[in-house]
N, CA, C and O of each residue as an XYZ file, in Angstrom:
316
protein
N     -39.310     -4.060     10.147
C     -39.079     -2.650      9.674
C     -40.308     -2.219      8.923
O     -40.851     -2.934      8.080
N     -40.737     -0.975      9.277
C     -41.914     -0.418      8.566
C     -41.497     -0.002      7.185
O     -40.316      0.234      6.929
N     -42.498      0.094      6.251
C     -42.252      0.439      4.865
C     -41.636      1.863      4.797
O     -40.732      2.097      3.994
N     -42.105      2.791      5.612
C     -41.591      4.193      5.561
C     -40.103      4.225      6.019
O     -39.327      5.039      5.518
N     -39.718      3.362      6.947
C     -38.375      3.259      7.367
C     -37.501      2.702      6.189
O     -36.401      3.186      5.919
N     -38.049      1.677      5.520
C     -37.335      1.057      4.435
C     -37.212      2.079      3.274
O     -36.160      2.114      2.635
N     -38.174      2.860      2.991
C     -38.139      3.831      1.919
C     -37.122      4.940      2.316
O     -36.346      5.383      1.469
N     -37.120      5.374      3.544
C     -36.222      6.395      4.011
C     -34.779      5.927      3.909
O     -33.894      6.695      3.532
N     -34.545      4.645      4.252
C     -33.216      4.061      4.196
C     -32.772      3.941      2.721
O     -31.611      4.197      2.404
N     -33.681      3.559      1.838
C     -33.364      3.459      0.422
C     -32.959      4.819     -0.154
O     -32.006      4.940     -0.923
N     -33.730      5.843      0.257
C     -33.430      7.158     -0.235
C     -32.074      7.623      0.241
O     -31.333      8.204     -0.551
N     -31.716      7.404      1.461
C     -30.418      7.726      2.018
C     -29.299      7.019      1.217
O     -28.303      7.633      0.834
N     -29.500      5.718      0.984
C     -28.514      4.950      0.223
C     -28.423      5.477     -1.188
O     -27.330      5.497     -1.753
N     -29.498      5.897     -1.772
C     -29.491      6.441     -3.131
C     -28.755      7.804     -3.132
O     -27.958      8.048     -4.038
N     -28.983      8.656     -2.196
C     -28.321      9.964     -2.100
C     -26.819      9.746     -1.887
O     -26.004     10.430     -2.505
N     -26.451      8.812     -1.030
C     -25.043      8.524     -0.728
C     -24.407      7.977     -2.043
O     -23.274      8.351     -2.348
N     -25.062      7.146     -2.794
C     -24.574      6.585     -4.014
C     -24.303      7.695     -5.077
O     -23.265      7.740     -5.737
N     -25.301      8.562     -5.181
C     -25.204      9.741     -6.100
C     -23.981     10.638     -5.700
O     -23.150     11.014     -6.527
N     -23.939     10.935     -4.437
C     -22.805     11.837     -4.002
C     -21.465     11.125     -4.223
O     -20.504     11.783     -4.620
N     -21.359      9.855     -3.992
C     -20.130      9.088     -4.201
C     -19.820      9.156     -5.719
O     -18.665      9.376     -6.082
N     -20.779      8.981     -6.578
C     -20.539      9.045     -7.997
C     -20.056     10.398     -8.442
O     -19.127     10.496     -9.243
N     -20.686     11.464     -7.923
C     -20.282     12.800     -8.283
C     -18.870     13.110     -7.778
O     -18.076     13.715     -8.499
N     -18.567     12.720     -6.605
C     -17.214     12.844     -6.006
C     -16.215     12.127     -6.823
O     -15.199     12.718     -7.189
N     -16.438     10.870     -7.140
C     -15.504     10.064     -7.906
C     -15.329     10.658     -9.340
O     -14.214     10.734     -9.857
N     -16.427     11.062     -9.943
C     -16.354     11.592    -11.251
C     -15.580     12.976    -11.271
O     -14.775     13.246    -12.162
N     -15.871     13.801    -10.266
C     -15.145     15.045    -10.119
C     -13.637     14.871     -9.979
O     -12.850     15.562    -10.626
N     -13.249     13.918     -9.103
C     -11.859     13.586     -8.914
C     -11.265     13.089    -10.206
O     -10.127     13.435    -10.523
N     -11.997     12.281    -10.973
C     -11.481     11.768    -12.245
C     -11.292     12.880    -13.231
O     -10.308     12.897    -13.970
N     -12.209     13.803    -13.258
C     -12.114     14.986    -14.174
C     -10.830     15.777    -13.834
O     -10.056     16.141    -14.720
N     -10.631     16.028    -12.537
C      -9.481     16.834    -12.055
C      -8.164     16.122    -12.369
O      -7.248     16.719    -12.935
N      -8.077     14.854    -11.999
C      -6.828     14.134    -12.190
C      -6.523     13.931    -13.680
O      -5.379     14.090    -14.107
N      -7.537     13.583    -14.460
C      -7.296     13.352    -15.877
C      -6.902     14.629    -16.580
O      -6.026     14.626    -17.445
N      -7.529     15.693    -16.223
C      -7.293     16.973    -16.844
C      -5.855     17.423    -16.435
O      -5.135     18.004    -17.247
N      -5.463     17.152    -15.202
C      -4.083     17.537    -14.756
C      -3.059     16.734    -15.551
O      -1.992     17.251    -15.881
N      -3.366     15.502    -15.856
C      -2.368     14.632    -16.563
C      -2.388     14.830    -18.055
O      -1.339     14.853    -18.699
N      -3.589     14.976    -18.619
C      -3.749     14.985    -20.080
C      -4.096     16.348    -20.696
O      -4.054     16.512    -21.915
N      -4.439     17.326    -19.838
C      -4.851     18.623    -20.309
C      -6.353     18.687    -20.586
O      -6.880     19.782    -20.783
N      -7.024     17.614    -20.608
C      -8.486     17.603    -20.739
C      -9.003     16.248    -20.259
O      -8.229     15.343    -19.949
N     -10.329     16.132    -20.205
C     -10.995     14.878    -19.793
C     -12.236     14.824    -20.710
O     -13.100     15.699    -20.691
N     -12.269     13.733    -21.520
C     -13.351     13.529    -22.432
C     -14.377     12.541    -21.869
O     -14.132     11.873    -20.865
N     -15.520     12.468    -22.536
C     -16.508     11.432    -22.126
C     -15.902     10.046    -22.278
O     -16.233      9.154    -21.498
N     -15.061      9.841    -23.215
C     -14.411      8.593    -23.417
C     -13.520      8.242    -22.208
O     -13.485      7.109    -21.727
N     -12.802      9.285    -21.750
C     -11.958      9.079    -20.535
C     -12.841      8.652    -19.365
O     -12.457      7.772    -18.596
N     -13.990      9.247    -19.223
C     -14.902      8.934    -18.084
C     -15.452      7.497    -18.248
O     -15.568      6.758    -17.271
N     -15.777      7.130    -19.455
C     -16.261      5.801    -19.718
C     -15.189      4.745    -19.423
O     -15.450      3.693    -18.841
N     -13.941      5.091    -19.867
C     -12.825      4.197    -19.529
C     -12.588      4.101    -18.057
O     -12.056      3.105    -17.567
N     -13.001      5.188    -17.305
C     -12.808      5.134    -15.804
C     -13.925      4.365    -15.109
O     -13.931      4.234    -13.885
N     -14.877      3.852    -15.905
C     -15.981      3.018    -15.401
C     -17.302      3.682    -15.228
O     -18.217      3.077    -14.667
N     -17.456      4.919    -15.687
C     -18.813      5.600    -15.596
C     -19.644      5.218    -16.806
O     -19.121      5.025    -17.903
N     -20.927      5.114    -16.592
C     -21.881      4.832    -17.676
C     -22.226      6.117    -18.394
O     -21.998      7.204    -17.863
N     -22.767      6.013    -19.585
C     -23.233      7.188    -20.305
C     -24.287      7.883    -19.534
O     -24.300      9.112    -19.459
N     -25.187      7.122    -18.948
C     -26.257      7.741    -18.158
C     -25.696      8.531    -16.937
O     -26.141      9.645    -16.663
N     -24.755      7.960    -16.239
C     -24.153      8.666    -15.109
C     -23.466      9.981    -15.600
O     -23.577     11.019    -14.948
N     -22.778      9.918    -16.725
C     -22.122     11.114    -17.226
C     -23.165     12.220    -17.528
O     -23.050     13.376    -17.120
N     -24.176     11.766    -18.268
C     -25.240     12.764    -18.602
C     -25.877     13.372    -17.341
O     -26.060     14.585    -17.243
N     -26.202     12.515    -16.404
C     -26.908     12.988    -15.210
C     -26.031     13.783    -14.242
O     -26.524     14.678    -13.555
N     -24.775     13.475    -14.183
C     -23.920     14.026    -13.079
C     -22.761     14.932    -13.522
O     -22.065     15.469    -12.661
N     -22.528     15.123    -14.816
C     -21.350     15.841    -15.298
C     -21.304     17.296    -14.765
O     -20.230     17.785    -14.416
N     -22.394     17.943    -14.704
C     -22.345     19.357    -14.274
C     -21.997     19.432    -12.753
O     -21.198     20.271    -12.339
N     -22.577     18.591    -11.984
C     -22.244     18.524    -10.539
C     -20.821     18.127    -10.327
O     -20.131     18.672     -9.466
N     -20.372     17.164    -11.120
C     -18.946     16.734    -10.987
C     -17.973     17.800    -11.403
O     -16.899     17.916    -10.814
N     -18.319     18.588    -12.411
C     -17.438     19.694    -12.813
C     -17.399     20.726    -11.715
O     -16.327     21.247    -11.407
N     -18.518     21.038    -11.119
C     -18.558     22.030    -10.064
C     -17.740     21.525     -8.843
O     -16.984     22.289     -8.243
N     -17.900     20.253     -8.494
C     -17.110     19.639     -7.452
C     -15.603     19.761     -7.729
O     -14.810     20.123     -6.861
N     -15.257     19.446     -8.961
C     -13.822     19.465     -9.366
C     -13.247     20.814     -9.213
O     -12.126     20.965     -8.726
N     -14.017     21.852     -9.633
C     -13.517     23.217     -9.555
C     -13.379     23.639     -8.065
O     -12.383     24.251     -7.679
N     -14.373     23.307     -7.259
C     -14.301     23.700     -5.838
C     -13.126     22.929     -5.153
O     -12.435     23.493     -4.304
N     -12.921     21.705     -5.509
C     -11.835     20.949     -4.949
C     -10.470     21.504     -5.336
O      -9.550     21.604     -4.524
N     -10.385     21.848     -6.565
C      -9.066     22.411     -7.057
C      -8.816     23.711     -6.395
O      -7.664     23.992     -6.064
N      -9.839     24.565     -6.164
C      -9.713     25.832     -5.474
C      -9.280     25.630     -4.079
O      -8.418     26.376     -3.613
N      -9.818     24.656     -3.348
C      -9.464     24.339     -2.000
C      -7.992     23.946     -1.909
O      -7.267     24.390     -1.018
N      -7.564     23.100     -2.853
C      -6.173     22.648     -2.790
C      -5.215     23.842     -3.054
O      -4.177     23.952     -2.402
N      -5.572     24.752     -4.031
C      -4.738     25.845     -4.250
C      -4.624     26.757     -3.033
O      -3.545     27.276     -2.746
N      -5.707     26.952     -2.332
C      -5.695     27.752     -1.057
C      -4.799     27.103     -0.010
O      -3.980     27.769      0.623
N      -4.959     25.842      0.159
C      -4.211     25.125      1.146
C      -2.732     25.179      0.824
O      -1.925     25.397      1.727
N      -2.349     24.992     -0.416
C      -0.981     25.075     -0.864
C      -0.410     26.488     -0.716
O       0.786     26.642     -0.471
N      -1.219     27.487     -0.858
C      -0.756     28.839     -0.806
C      -0.366     29.247      0.603
O       0.492     30.109      0.792
N      -1.030     28.595      1.642
C      -0.779     28.904      3.008
C       0.197     27.943      3.647
O       0.541     28.153      4.810
N       0.660     26.931      2.996
C       1.617     26.021      3.581
C       3.059     26.360      3.206
O       3.986     25.671      3.631
């Protein structure tokens, strides 16, 4: 395997990992807020996220959670 192929594959894996983290964090935000009325940094840490992950991805995770909640509301409205 050439080095450029290896770097490309590492970048893809990294992007996939970041997207999976954002998705999981967004789902945690949504589910915890639905159950408890809010979701704190402590809730996220208890769910297995590191402080660094929270700092780096919280805004994207919030946006994902909002979009996901909106999609579910739309689906439920038409069912």
